[in-house]
ChimeraX commands (.cxc) that place a marker at each C-alpha (Angstrom):
marker #1 position 9.30,-12.86,-17.46 radius 0.5
marker #1 position 9.05,-9.62,-13.79 radius 0.5
marker #1 position 5.70,-10.64,-12.16 radius 0.5
marker #1 position 4.29,-8.66,-9.64 radius 0.5
marker #1 position 4.07,-11.35,-6.51 radius 0.5
marker #1 position 3.69,-9.61,-4.51 radius 0.5
marker #1 position 0.22,-7.50,-6.11 radius 0.5
marker #1 position -0.93,-10.55,-7.02 radius 0.5
marker #1 position -0.91,-12.47,-3.72 radius 0.5
marker #1 position -3.19,-9.90,-1.87 radius 0.5
marker #1 position -5.92,-10.82,-3.95 radius 0.5
marker #1 position -8.26,-13.25,-2.92 radius 0.5
marker #1 position -9.29,-14.29,-6.08 radius 0.5
marker #1 position -5.43,-16.14,-5.96 radius 0.5
marker #1 position -6.12,-18.28,-3.15 radius 0.5
marker #1 position -9.51,-19.50,-4.25 radius 0.5
marker #1 position -7.79,-19.91,-8.02 radius 0.5
marker #1 position -4.94,-21.37,-6.32 radius 0.5
marker #1 position -7.11,-23.56,-3.61 radius 0.5
marker #1 position -9.91,-24.74,-6.80 radius 0.5
marker #1 position -7.00,-25.60,-9.67 radius 0.5
marker #1 position -5.55,-27.41,-6.77 radius 0.5
marker #1 position -8.69,-29.56,-6.04 radius 0.5
marker #1 position -9.04,-29.55,-9.45 radius 0.5
marker #1 position -6.14,-30.82,-10.36 radius 0.5
marker #1 position -6.53,-33.72,-8.15 radius 0.5
marker #1 position -9.84,-34.61,-8.71 radius 0.5
marker #1 position -9.23,-35.64,-12.43 radius 0.5
marker #1 position -6.57,-37.69,-11.22 radius 0.5
marker #1 position -8.13,-39.21,-8.77 radius 0.5
marker #1 position -11.03,-39.38,-11.03 radius 0.5
marker #1 position -8.59,-41.25,-14.61 radius 0.5
marker #1 position -7.22,-43.64,-11.23 radius 0.5
marker #1 position -3.90,-41.78,-11.86 radius 0.5
marker #1 position -3.38,-42.45,-15.29 radius 0.5
marker #1 position -0.06,-40.94,-17.10 radius 0.5
marker #1 position -2.56,-39.56,-18.94 radius 0.5
marker #1 position -4.60,-37.72,-16.66 radius 0.5
marker #1 position -1.97,-36.63,-14.54 radius 0.5
marker #1 position -0.34,-34.56,-17.87 radius 0.5
marker #1 position -3.17,-33.27,-19.47 radius 0.5
marker #1 position -4.15,-31.80,-15.77 radius 0.5
marker #1 position -1.47,-30.68,-14.89 radius 0.5
marker #1 position -1.17,-28.72,-18.22 radius 0.5
marker #1 position -4.59,-27.64,-17.14 radius 0.5
marker #1 position -3.91,-26.00,-14.57 radius 0.5
marker #1 position -0.77,-24.14,-14.91 radius 0.5
marker #1 position -2.58,-22.30,-18.32 radius 0.5
marker #1 position -5.56,-21.00,-15.58 radius 0.5
marker #1 position -2.20,-19.67,-13.29 radius 0.5
marker #1 position 0.07,-18.69,-16.03 radius 0.5
marker #1 position -3.55,-16.54,-17.66 radius 0.5
marker #1 position -4.00,-15.26,-13.64 radius 0.5
marker #1 position -0.20,-14.59,-13.24 radius 0.5
marker #1 position 0.51,-12.93,-16.82 radius 0.5
marker #1 position -1.89,-10.26,-15.86 radius 0.5
marker #1 position 0.13,-9.38,-12.92 radius 0.5
marker #1 position 3.45,-8.46,-15.13 radius 0.5
marker #1 position 5.39,-4.61,-14.49 radius 0.5
marker #1 position 4.93,-3.84,-17.93 radius 0.5
marker #1 position 1.26,-4.12,-17.83 radius 0.5
marker #1 position 0.94,-1.64,-14.60 radius 0.5
marker #1 position -0.09,1.47,-15.97 radius 0.5
marker #1 position 1.77,4.57,-16.18 radius 0.5
marker #1 position -0.18,6.79,-13.86 radius 0.5
marker #1 position 0.88,8.64,-10.62 radius 0.5
marker #1 position -2.74,8.59,-9.52 radius 0.5
marker #1 position -2.28,7.49,-5.68 radius 0.5
marker #1 position -5.86,7.47,-5.28 radius 0.5
marker #1 position -6.04,4.07,-7.22 radius 0.5
marker #1 position -4.89,1.53,-4.99 radius 0.5
marker #1 position -2.00,-0.79,-7.07 radius 0.5
marker #1 position -0.43,2.77,-7.74 radius 0.5
marker #1 position 0.04,3.37,-4.07 radius 0.5
marker #1 position 1.14,-0.53,-3.29 radius 0.5
marker #1 position 3.14,-0.97,-5.88 radius 0.5
marker #1 position 5.03,2.87,-4.36 radius 0.5
marker #1 position 5.25,1.66,-1.25 radius 0.5
marker #1 position 6.22,-2.68,-2.58 radius 0.5
marker #1 position 9.14,-0.39,-4.27 radius 0.5
marker #1 position 10.37,1.80,-1.27 radius 0.5
marker #1 position 10.30,-1.68,0.22 radius 0.5
marker #1 position 12.29,-3.35,-2.18 radius 0.5
marker #1 position 14.95,-0.52,-2.45 radius 0.5
marker #1 position 15.57,0.39,1.50 radius 0.5
marker #1 position 14.71,-3.18,3.28 radius 0.5
marker #1 position 15.94,-6.29,0.84 radius 0.5
marker #1 position 14.70,-9.01,2.62 radius 0.5
marker #1 position 12.60,-9.48,6.09 radius 0.5
marker #1 position 11.18,-6.37,6.23 radius 0.5
marker #1 position 11.02,-4.77,10.26 radius 0.5
marker #1 position 7.76,-4.33,12.63 radius 0.5
marker #1 position 7.74,-0.17,11.78 radius 0.5
marker #1 position 8.34,-0.69,8.19 radius 0.5
marker #1 position 5.05,-3.65,8.60 radius 0.5
marker #1 position 2.81,-0.77,10.74 radius 0.5
marker #1 position 3.63,2.28,8.38 radius 0.5
marker #1 position 2.30,-0.19,5.22 radius 0.5
marker #1 position -0.40,-0.53,6.87 radius 0.5
marker #1 position -1.28,3.34,7.46 radius 0.5
marker #1 position 0.03,3.48,4.64 radius 0.5
marker #1 position -2.50,1.15,2.26 radius 0.5
marker #1 position -5.67,2.34,5.07 radius 0.5
marker #1 position -4.29,5.92,4.37 radius 0.5
marker #1 position -4.54,5.41,0.57 radius 0.5
marker #1 position -7.94,3.15,1.15 radius 0.5
marker #1 position -9.63,6.03,3.41 radius 0.5
marker #1 position -8.55,9.26,0.85 radius 0.5
marker #1 position -10.31,7.10,-2.23 radius 0.5
marker #1 position -13.05,6.67,-0.39 radius 0.5
marker #1 position -13.56,10.39,-0.12 radius 0.5
marker #1 position -12.65,10.67,-3.25 radius 0.5
marker #1 position -15.61,9.26,-4.66 radius 0.5
marker #1 position -17.95,11.12,-2.66 radius 0.5
marker #1 position -16.80,14.12,-3.35 radius 0.5
marker #1 position -14.56,14.54,-6.70 radius 0.5
marker #1 position -13.80,18.66,-5.92 radius 0.5
marker #1 position -11.09,16.56,-2.72 radius 0.5
marker #1 position -9.22,15.12,-5.35 radius 0.5
marker #1 position -6.48,17.14,-5.68 radius 0.5
marker #1 position -6.12,17.58,-1.73 radius 0.5
marker #1 position -5.90,13.97,-1.69 radius 0.5
marker #1 position -3.59,13.17,-4.09 radius 0.5
marker #1 position -1.43,16.12,-2.26 radius 0.5
marker #1 position -2.03,13.86,0.74 radius 0.5
marker #1 position -1.00,10.76,-0.44 radius 0.5
marker #1 position 2.15,11.95,-2.02 radius 0.5
marker #1 position 2.77,12.91,1.86 radius 0.5
marker #1 position 2.08,9.35,2.77 radius 0.5
marker #1 position 4.26,8.28,0.91 radius 0.5
marker #1 position 7.14,10.42,1.35 radius 0.5
marker #1 position 6.19,9.75,4.99 radius 0.5
marker #1 position 6.35,5.84,4.31 radius 0.5
marker #1 position 9.71,6.78,3.08 radius 0.5
marker #1 position 11.29,8.15,5.61 radius 0.5
marker #1 position 10.28,5.02,7.94 radius 0.5
marker #1 position 11.63,2.50,5.65 radius 0.5
marker #1 position 14.83,4.83,5.17 radius 0.5
marker #1 position 15.18,5.20,8.88 radius 0.5
marker #1 position 15.27,1.46,9.56 radius 0.5
marker #1 position 17.99,0.98,7.13 radius 0.5
marker #1 position 20.25,3.76,8.48 radius 0.5
marker #1 position 19.28,1.90,12.05 radius 0.5
marker #1 position 21.52,-1.05,11.36 radius 0.5
marker #1 position 24.43,0.53,9.81 radius 0.5
marker #1 position 25.39,3.50,12.32 radius 0.5
marker #1 position 27.61,2.53,14.84 radius 0.5
marker #1 position 27.63,5.56,17.64 radius 0.5
marker #1 position 25.22,6.06,19.94 radius 0.5
marker #1 position 24.69,9.68,19.11 radius 0.5
marker #1 position 23.97,8.35,15.68 radius 0.5
marker #1 position 21.47,5.61,16.52 radius 0.5
marker #1 position 19.84,7.98,18.68 radius 0.5
marker #1 position 19.00,10.46,15.69 radius 0.5
marker #1 position 17.94,8.18,13.53 radius 0.5
marker #1 position 15.40,6.65,15.79 radius 0.5
marker #1 position 13.68,10.51,16.38 radius 0.5
marker #1 position 13.78,10.72,13.07 radius 0.5
marker #1 position 11.81,6.75,12.95 radius 0.5
marker #1 position 9.74,7.80,15.51 radius 0.5
marker #1 position 8.58,11.08,13.72 radius 0.5
marker #1 position 7.78,9.96,10.37 radius 0.5
marker #1 position 5.80,6.58,12.13 radius 0.5
marker #1 position 4.09,9.02,14.44 radius 0.5
marker #1 position 2.99,12.00,11.54 radius 0.5
marker #1 position 1.84,9.07,9.66 radius 0.5
marker #1 position -0.09,7.37,12.04 radius 0.5
marker #1 position -1.75,10.85,12.61 radius 0.5
marker #1 position -2.49,11.57,9.04 radius 0.5
marker #1 position -3.85,8.05,8.82 radius 0.5
marker #1 position -6.27,8.66,11.92 radius 0.5
marker #1 position -7.30,11.99,10.54 radius 0.5
marker #1 position -7.31,11.04,6.86 radius 0.5
marker #1 position -10.35,8.21,8.61 radius 0.5
marker #1 position -12.03,10.74,10.80 radius 0.5
marker #1 position -12.58,12.94,6.99 radius 0.5
marker #1 position -13.93,10.39,5.43 radius 0.5
marker #1 position -15.91,9.23,8.37 radius 0.5
marker #1 position -17.64,12.88,8.74 radius 0.5
marker #1 position -18.28,13.45,5.08 radius 0.5
marker #1 position -20.14,10.29,5.16 radius 0.5
marker #1 position -22.65,11.24,8.25 radius 0.5
marker #1 position -22.77,14.27,6.53 radius 0.5
marker #1 position -24.00,13.19,3.50 radius 0.5
marker #1 position -25.94,10.73,5.42 radius 0.5
marker #1 position -27.53,13.46,7.57 radius 0.5
marker #1 position -27.73,16.11,4.81 radius 0.5
marker #1 position -26.20,19.07,6.45 radius 0.5
marker #1 position -23.97,19.94,3.89 radius 0.5
marker #1 position -22.42,22.91,6.32 radius 0.5
marker #1 position -20.50,19.94,7.68 radius 0.5
marker #1 position -18.51,19.73,4.51 radius 0.5
marker #1 position -17.10,23.24,4.66 radius 0.5
marker #1 position -14.33,22.39,6.80 radius 0.5
marker #1 position -12.95,19.39,4.71 radius 0.5
marker #1 position -10.33,21.35,2.80 radius 0.5
marker #1 position -8.75,23.38,5.74 radius 0.5
marker #1 position -8.19,19.99,7.24 radius 0.5
marker #1 position -6.90,18.29,4.43 radius 0.5
marker #1 position -4.46,21.51,4.04 radius 0.5
marker #1 position -3.56,21.55,7.92 radius 0.5
marker #1 position -2.43,17.65,7.59 radius 0.5
marker #1 position -0.45,18.07,4.29 radius 0.5
marker #1 position 1.48,21.21,5.55 radius 0.5
marker #1 position 1.87,18.97,8.95 radius 0.5
marker #1 position 2.87,16.54,6.56 radius 0.5
marker #1 position 5.06,18.04,4.59 radius 0.5
marker #1 position 6.75,20.65,7.48 radius 0.5
marker #1 position 7.58,17.03,8.86 radius 0.5
marker #1 position 9.38,15.84,5.63 radius 0.5
marker #1 position 11.53,18.81,5.44 radius 0.5
marker #1 position 13.09,19.19,9.31 radius 0.5
marker #1 position 14.58,16.04,8.80 radius 0.5
marker #1 position 15.28,16.63,5.02 radius 0.5
marker #1 position 16.86,19.44,6.45 radius 0.5
marker #1 position 18.79,17.66,8.82 radius 0.5
marker #1 position 20.58,14.97,7.03 radius 0.5
marker #1 position 21.51,17.18,4.85 radius 0.5
marker link #1:1,2 radius 0.2
marker link #1:2,3 radius 0.2
marker link #1:3,4 radius 0.2
marker link #1:4,5 radius 0.2
marker link #1:5,6 radius 0.2
marker link #1:6,7 radius 0.2
marker link #1:7,8 radius 0.2
marker link #1:8,9 radius 0.2
marker link #1:9,10 radius 0.2
marker link #1:10,11 radius 0.2
marker link #1:11,12 radius 0.2
marker link #1:12,13 radius 0.2
marker link #1:13,14 radius 0.2
marker link #1:14,15 radius 0.2
marker link #1:15,16 radius 0.2
marker link #1:16,17 radius 0.2
marker link #1:17,18 radius 0.2
marker link #1:18,19 radius 0.2
marker link #1:19,20 radius 0.2
marker link #1:20,21 radius 0.2
marker link #1:21,22 radius 0.2
marker link #1:22,23 radius 0.2
marker link #1:23,24 radius 0.2
marker link #1:24,25 radius 0.2
marker link #1:25,26 radius 0.2
marker link #1:26,27 radius 0.2
marker link #1:27,28 radius 0.2
marker link #1:28,29 radius 0.2
marker link #1:29,30 radius 0.2
marker link #1:30,31 radius 0.2
marker link #1:31,32 radius 0.2
marker link #1:32,33 radius 0.2
marker link #1:33,34 radius 0.2
marker link #1:34,35 radius 0.2
marker link #1:35,36 radius 0.2
marker link #1:36,37 radius 0.2
marker link #1:37,38 radius 0.2
marker link #1:38,39 radius 0.2
marker link #1:39,40 radius 0.2
marker link #1:40,41 radius 0.2
marker link #1:41,42 radius 0.2
marker link #1:42,43 radius 0.2
marker link #1:43,44 radius 0.2
marker link #1:44,45 radius 0.2
marker link #1:45,46 radius 0.2
marker link #1:46,47 radius 0.2
marker link #1:47,48 radius 0.2
marker link #1:48,49 radius 0.2
marker link #1:49,50 radius 0.2
marker link #1:50,51 radius 0.2
marker link #1:51,52 radius 0.2
marker link #1:52,53 radius 0.2
marker link #1:53,54 radius 0.2
marker link #1:54,55 radius 0.2
marker link #1:55,56 radius 0.2
marker link #1:56,57 radius 0.2
marker link #1:57,58 radius 0.2
marker link #1:58,59 radius 0.2
marker link #1:59,60 radius 0.2
marker link #1:60,61 radius 0.2
marker link #1:61,62 radius 0.2
marker link #1:62,63 radius 0.2
marker link #1:63,64 radius 0.2
marker link #1:64,65 radius 0.2
marker link #1:65,66 radius 0.2
marker link #1:66,67 radius 0.2
marker link #1:67,68 radius 0.2
marker link #1:68,69 radius 0.2
marker link #1:69,70 radius 0.2
marker link #1:70,71 radius 0.2
marker link #1:71,72 radius 0.2
marker link #1:72,73 radius 0.2
marker link #1:73,74 radius 0.2
marker link #1:74,75 radius 0.2
marker link #1:75,76 radius 0.2
marker link #1:76,77 radius 0.2
marker link #1:77,78 radius 0.2
marker link #1:78,79 radius 0.2
marker link #1:79,80 radius 0.2
marker link #1:80,81 radius 0.2
marker link #1:81,82 radius 0.2
marker link #1:82,83 radius 0.2
marker link #1:83,84 radius 0.2
marker link #1:84,85 radius 0.2
marker link #1:85,86 radius 0.2
marker link #1:86,87 radius 0.2
marker link #1:87,88 radius 0.2
marker link #1:88,89 radius 0.2
marker link #1:89,90 radius 0.2
marker link #1:90,91 radius 0.2
marker link #1:91,92 radius 0.2
marker link #1:92,93 radius 0.2
marker link #1:93,94 radius 0.2
marker link #1:94,95 radius 0.2
marker link #1:95,96 radius 0.2
marker link #1:96,97 radius 0.2
marker link #1:97,98 radius 0.2
marker link #1:98,99 radius 0.2
marker link #1:99,100 radius 0.2
marker link #1:100,101 radius 0.2
marker link #1:101,102 radius 0.2
marker link #1:102,103 radius 0.2
marker link #1:103,104 radius 0.2
marker link #1:104,105 radius 0.2
marker link #1:105,106 radius 0.2
marker link #1:106,107 radius 0.2
marker link #1:107,108 radius 0.2
marker link #1:108,109 radius 0.2
marker link #1:109,110 radius 0.2
marker link #1:110,111 radius 0.2
marker link #1:111,112 radius 0.2
marker link #1:112,113 radius 0.2
marker link #1:113,114 radius 0.2
marker link #1:114,115 radius 0.2
marker link #1:115,116 radius 0.2
marker link #1:116,117 radius 0.2
marker link #1:117,118 radius 0.2
marker link #1:118,119 radius 0.2
marker link #1:119,120 radius 0.2
marker link #1:120,121 radius 0.2
marker link #1:121,122 radius 0.2
marker link #1:122,123 radius 0.2
marker link #1:123,124 radius 0.2
marker link #1:124,125 radius 0.2
marker link #1:125,126 radius 0.2
marker link #1:126,127 radius 0.2
marker link #1:127,128 radius 0.2
marker link #1:128,129 radius 0.2
marker link #1:129,130 radius 0.2
marker link #1:130,131 radius 0.2
marker link #1:131,132 radius 0.2
marker link #1:132,133 radius 0.2
marker link #1:133,134 radius 0.2
marker link #1:134,135 radius 0.2
marker link #1:135,136 radius 0.2
marker link #1:136,137 radius 0.2
marker link #1:137,138 radius 0.2
marker link #1:138,139 radius 0.2
marker link #1:139,140 radius 0.2
marker link #1:140,141 radius 0.2
marker link #1:141,142 radius 0.2
marker link #1:142,143 radius 0.2
marker link #1:143,144 radius 0.2
marker link #1:144,145 radius 0.2
marker link #1:145,146 radius 0.2
marker link #1:146,147 radius 0.2
marker link #1:147,148 radius 0.2
marker link #1:148,149 radius 0.2
marker link #1:149,150 radius 0.2
marker link #1:150,151 radius 0.2
marker link #1:151,152 radius 0.2
marker link #1:152,153 radius 0.2
marker link #1:153,154 radius 0.2
marker link #1:154,155 radius 0.2
marker link #1:155,156 radius 0.2
marker link #1:156,157 radius 0.2
marker link #1:157,158 radius 0.2
marker link #1:158,159 radius 0.2
marker link #1:159,160 radius 0.2
marker link #1:160,161 radius 0.2
marker link #1:161,162 radius 0.2
marker link #1:162,163 radius 0.2
marker link #1:163,164 radius 0.2
marker link #1:164,165 radius 0.2
marker link #1:165,166 radius 0.2
marker link #1:166,167 radius 0.2
marker link #1:167,168 radius 0.2
marker link #1:168,169 radius 0.2
marker link #1:169,170 radius 0.2
marker link #1:170,171 radius 0.2
marker link #1:171,172 radius 0.2
marker link #1:172,173 radius 0.2
marker link #1:173,174 radius 0.2
marker link #1:174,175 radius 0.2
marker link #1:175,176 radius 0.2
marker link #1:176,177 radius 0.2
marker link #1:177,178 radius 0.2
marker link #1:178,179 radius 0.2
marker link #1:179,180 radius 0.2
marker link #1:180,181 radius 0.2
marker link #1:181,182 radius 0.2
marker link #1:182,183 radius 0.2
marker link #1:183,184 radius 0.2
marker link #1:184,185 radius 0.2
marker link #1:185,186 radius 0.2
marker link #1:186,187 radius 0.2
marker link #1:187,188 radius 0.2
marker link #1:188,189 radius 0.2
marker link #1:189,190 radius 0.2
marker link #1:190,191 radius 0.2
marker link #1:191,192 radius 0.2
marker link #1:192,193 radius 0.2
marker link #1:193,194 radius 0.2
marker link #1:194,195 radius 0.2
marker link #1:195,196 radius 0.2
marker link #1:196,197 radius 0.2
marker link #1:197,198 radius 0.2
marker link #1:198,199 radius 0.2
marker link #1:199,200 radius 0.2
marker link #1:200,201 radius 0.2
marker link #1:201,202 radius 0.2
marker link #1:202,203 radius 0.2
marker link #1:203,204 radius 0.2
marker link #1:204,205 radius 0.2
marker link #1:205,206 radius 0.2
marker link #1:206,207 radius 0.2
marker link #1:207,208 radius 0.2
marker link #1:208,209 radius 0.2
marker link #1:209,210 radius 0.2
marker link #1:210,211 radius 0.2
marker link #1:211,212 radius 0.2
marker link #1:212,213 radius 0.2
marker link #1:213,214 radius 0.2
marker link #1:214,215 radius 0.2
marker link #1:215,216 radius 0.2
marker link #1:216,217 radius 0.2
marker link #1:217,218 radius 0.2
view
């Protein structure tokens, strides 16, 4: 059974369930005077509760979708990048890139909730976010493998460019989200007219970074 453990433990409900189940089991054992029947029955109940919860996170139950505006989809994509490229201990650069990517997804989803007309542009933006995150992971992995100083410097350059672009995307999406929230609060419809253009500039800048890196590596 293939459980998406990392996704499961991101939910606060998981922590509450583990804590509540542990305390409930302990209380039952104490209440029954540490009797074997109480220990076995309590253990069976606790295991059943946990199994039911974690079975919701089976990989084969993940919806087949490419909608990165859904947080679960973005998390699965990012976890997949990490699993393929950076097995084991993850470096700080990837951890930060992961945070920027997930925060970008959250900002984009909040914008989409307020203005559905922007969904296509937001989706395209998030695809470039995923691409930039993948480049960060690939650059970090390559940095561990290259031996010569020249190529180490080049790899670090790719890493820095992808990281900077990812951070800039994160910052701009949050600014756009705040802009559209403020515009709706003030009933100032004119404040929203620049959003599609700004998103397109963001997409173009990200694509330029992705293409430049891919071209140089080829």
